[in-house]
C-alpha positions, 0 to 999 in steps of 0.5 A, spaced: 713 565 903 715 568 910 711 573 913 714 578 918 710 581 924 708 588 921 705 584 915 701 580 920 699 586 924 697 589 918 693 583 916 690 583 923 688 590 922 684 589 915 681 583 918 679 587 924 682 582 929 685 584 936 692 581 936 696 582 942 704 584 940 706 578 944 702 573 939 704 576 933 711 572 932 707 565 933 701 567 928 706 569 923 709 562 923 703 559 923 700 563 917 707 562 914 706 555 914 699 555 911 702 559 905 707 554 904 702 549 904 698 553 899 704 554 895 706 546 895 698 545 892 700 549 887 706 545 884 701 539 883 700 537 876 692 537 875 692 538 868 689 531 867 684 532 872 677 534 870 673 540 874 668 537 879 663 540 884 663 534 889 668 528 890 662 524 890 660 522 883 652 522 884 646 526 881 641 529 886 634 526 885 629 531 882 622 532 885 616 536 882 615 543 885 609 543 888 606 547 894 605 542 900 604 548 905 600 554 906 593 557 905 592 559 912 594 566 912 590 567 919 595 562 922 601 565 919 600 572 922 596 570 928 603 572 932 604 579 928 603 585 932 599 588 927 596 585 920 591 586 915 588 582 909 593 576 911 599 581 911 604 584 916 603 591 917 610 595 919 611 602 921 613 606 915 621 607 915 622 612 909 619 619 909 
C-alpha cells in the first residue's frame, strides 16, 4: 500500500500532529513501508498457532488477598487541606 502526501496530511490532522509540508513526502514513504510490512504479516499462515497472551509459557503465582497496610486514617489525611472523620473534604463543585 502506498500513501500520498494528501493522505499523510489527513492522517496528521486526525492525529493532531503538526507535520511541515517538506516532511510529508519522507513520512509518506515511512508509513507506506510500515503498512507494507503489516501486509506481509497478514500473509503468514497462523492457522496451526494457538492464541496466546504471552510468549513465555508460565502461570503467575497466586497469593492470599489480605490487607497488609492501612488502618491509620489520621496519617493518610495529615497533609490534606481539610479533613473530617478520616475523610478528605473537598469543595462542592456541582450546585
